[in-house]
C-alpha positions in Angstrom: -33.1 80.9 47.7 -29.3 82.3 47.0 -26.5 79.5 47.3 -23.4 80.3 47.4 -20.7 76.9 46.9 -16.8 77.8 48.4 -14.2 76.1 47.5 -10.2 75.8 48.4 -9.8 74.5 45.4 -5.9 73.3 45.2 -6.3 70.1 44.3 -8.5 69.9 41.2 -5.8 72.3 39.3 -3.4 70.3 39.8 -2.6 68.7 36.7 -2.9 64.9 36.5 -3.7 64.3 39.8 -6.7 61.6 40.7 -8.2 64.8 42.3 -8.6 66.6 38.9 -9.5 64.1 36.7 -12.4 63.3 39.3 -13.7 67.2 39.1 -12.0 68.5 36.3 -15.1 71.5 37.5 -13.5 71.6 40.5 -15.4 70.2 43.9 -17.4 73.2 43.7 -18.2 72.9 39.8 -19.4 69.4 41.1 -21.1 70.4 44.4 -22.8 73.3 42.5 -24.1 70.8 39.3 -25.9 68.8 42.0 -27.3 71.2 43.5 -29.0 72.4 40.6 -30.2 69.1 39.6 -31.8 68.2 43.2 -33.3 72.2 43.8 -34.9 73.4 40.5 -34.5 76.8 38.6 -35.8 78.2 41.5 -32.4 78.5 43.4 -29.4 80.1 42.2 -26.7 78.9 42.7 -22.8 80.1 42.3 -19.8 79.3 43.5 -16.4 80.9 45.0 -12.6 79.6 45.4 -9.2 80.5 47.6 -8.1 81.8 45.3 -10.2 84.9 43.5 -9.9 88.4 44.9 -11.4 88.4 49.4 -11.6 84.3 48.3 -14.7 85.2 46.1 -16.7 86.0 49.2 -16.7 90.4 49.4 -19.3 91.9 51.5 -22.1 92.0 48.6 -21.7 88.2 47.9 -21.7 86.8 51.9 -24.6 89.8 52.2 -26.7 88.3 49.2 -26.3 84.8 49.9 -29.0 82.3 51.9 -26.7 79.2 52.9 -23.0 78.8 51.7 -21.6 75.4 51.7 -18.0 75.1 52.6 -15.2 72.9 51.5 -11.3 73.4 52.5 -9.0 71.0 53.0 -4.8 71.7 53.0 -4.4 75.4 53.9 -6.9 76.6 56.4 -4.5 78.8 58.1 -4.2 80.7 54.7 -7.7 82.1 54.7 -7.8 86.0 55.8 -9.9 86.8 59.2 -11.6 89.4 57.8 -13.0 86.5 55.4 -14.1 85.0 58.3 -15.2 87.5 59.9 -17.7 88.2 56.9 -18.9 84.9 57.0 -19.0 84.3 60.8 -21.0 87.1 61.5 -23.6 86.2 58.2 -24.0 83.1 60.0 -25.5 84.9 63.2 -27.2 87.3 61.2 -29.1 84.1 59.7 -27.2 82.3 56.9 -27.3 78.7 56.8 -23.8 77.0 56.2 -23.0 73.5 55.6 -19.7 72.5 56.1 -18.6 69.8 54.6 -15.5 66.5 55.0 -12.3 68.4 55.7 -13.7 71.5 56.4 -14.8 70.6 59.9 -10.7 72.0 60.4 -11.6 75.3 59.3 -11.5 78.3 60.7 -15.1 78.7 60.2 -16.2 75.8 61.8 -13.5 75.6 64.9 -14.6 79.5 65.6 -18.9 78.1 65.6 -18.7 75.4 67.3 -15.8 76.4 70.1 -13.8 73.2 70.1 -10.6 72.1 68.0 -13.0 70.2 66.2 -10.5 67.1 65.9 -10.8 63.1 64.7 -9.4 60.4 63.8 -8.8 59.4 59.8 -7.2 57.4 57.4 -7.0 57.3 53.8 -7.2 53.6 52.4 -10.2 53.9 50.3 -12.6 51.9 52.1 -16.3 51.6 52.0 -18.5 53.8 54.5 -22.2 53.3 55.4 -24.0 55.7 56.5 -26.8 55.1 58.7 -29.7 57.2 59.5 -30.2 57.9 63.0 -33.0 60.5 62.5 -35.2 59.5 60.3 -38.1 62.5 60.2 -35.3 64.8 60.3 -36.1 66.9 56.7 -31.7 66.8 55.6 -33.2 62.3 55.6 -35.1 62.4 53.4 -35.1 60.7 50.6 -32.3 59.3 51.8 -31.5 55.3 51.3 -31.0 54.2 54.3 -28.4 53.0 54.8 -26.5 54.9 52.3 -22.9 53.1 50.5 -20.4 55.1 49.4 -17.9 52.3 47.8 -14.3 54.5 48.6 -14.6 56.9 51.0 -11.6 58.0 53.9 -12.5 57.0 56.8 -13.3 59.5 59.8 -13.9 58.0 63.3 -14.7 59.5 66.4 -13.9 60.9 68.9 -14.9 64.1 67.1 -13.8 67.6 69.8 -17.7 68.9 68.1 -20.1 70.1 70.9 -23.0 67.8 71.4 -25.0 68.0 68.3 -28.2 69.8 68.3 -29.9 66.5 66.1 -27.5 63.5 65.1 -28.7 62.5 61.7 -26.3 60.8 60.4 -23.6 58.0 62.1 -21.3 55.9 59.9 -19.7 52.8 60.3 -15.9 51.4 58.3 -14.4 48.2 57.7 -12.1 48.6 60.9 -14.7 49.2 63.2 -14.5 52.8 63.8 -17.9 55.1 63.8 -18.0 58.5 63.5 -20.9 61.4 62.7 -21.1 61.6 60.4 -23.8 64.7 59.9 -24.8 66.8 62.8 -26.5 70.4 63.1 -26.7 73.4 65.2 -28.0 76.6 65.9 -25.8 79.8 66.4 -27.2 82.9 67.1 -30.0 82.6 64.1 -28.4 80.7 61.2 -28.2 76.9 61.0 -25.4 74.7 60.4 -24.8 71.5 59.3 -21.6 69.4 59.5 -21.4 66.1 56.6 -18.2 64.5 56.1 -18.5 61.7 53.4 -16.3 63.5 50.7 -12.7 63.5 50.3 -10.9 64.9 46.5 -9.4 61.2 46.4 -12.9 59.6 45.7 -16.1 61.0 43.1 -18.3 61.4 46.6 -19.7 64.4 44.5 -21.0 62.9 41.6 -23.1 60.2 44.2 -26.8 60.4 43.3 -28.0 60.5 47.4 -25.1 62.4 48.2 -25.7 65.4 46.2 -29.8 64.6 47.5 -28.6 64.7 51.1 -26.6 68.6 50.7 -29.5 69.4 48.5 -31.6 68.9 51.5 -29.0 70.7 53.7 -29.5 73.3 52.2 -33.8 73.6 52.3 -33.3 72.5 55.6 -30.6 75.6 56.7 -32.0 78.8 54.7 -33.3 81.2 56.5 -36.3 83.2 56.3 -34.7 86.8 55.9 -31.6 87.5 56.8 -30.5 90.5 58.9 -28.3 91.7 61.9 -26.6 89.4 64.6 -28.2 90.0 67.6 -26.8 92.5 70.5 -26.5 94.2 73.7 -27.8 97.5 73.1 -27.3 100.3 76.0 -30.4 101.6 77.4 -30.5 105.0 79.4 -32.2 105.1 83.0 -35.3 105.9 82.4 -36.4 104.7 78.7 -38.9 102.2 79.6 -42.2 103.8 81.5 -44.6 101.6 80.7 
């Protein structure tokens, strides 16, 4: 299996900031390290970042990727539409996609969902309790119920997404808010998993249980095979004589 972790990589590059201290190898580096720990040597994990040519996602990289993880925050509009088109077509053709935290507002997630993907939020560093509501789902395998994150940004309802095909995790916060924090959809031949815990201000991606959720998500989203998106094909009159 080939996995690509994509990251906007803006916050962590600013010296002397909390994200730079928490993620010296970038958020993508922390996520990739966790995946390598939990998925083992049979999985090839690489990273790509926004500042690279074609955002690190030229056609050959996307075509070779079985599952992509997407983290973005402050420059969603800066992602080139040609790259979004490329990733979108790959998902329709079978590539798995994990959209993380503030990636809910990315071009690719909004296109796949067809909604604004907006939500309520505040950043007070409070405790998030992640409850498993689908304990038999493979993404929930081995995950404690509840999964407790000591410090995290609050995301709350209403979350403007299509009704999930599967709701796996539901989060609660000290203000009484609830949030659909782990949900899946199918788009074309591709599987999509959104998972919200993971703000740049907190060490969430170093949390072993969060790492395991992402590893489980990669396994779940991995395609049996990749192909082109399905498309209507013109058939001349008389092509079928059976």
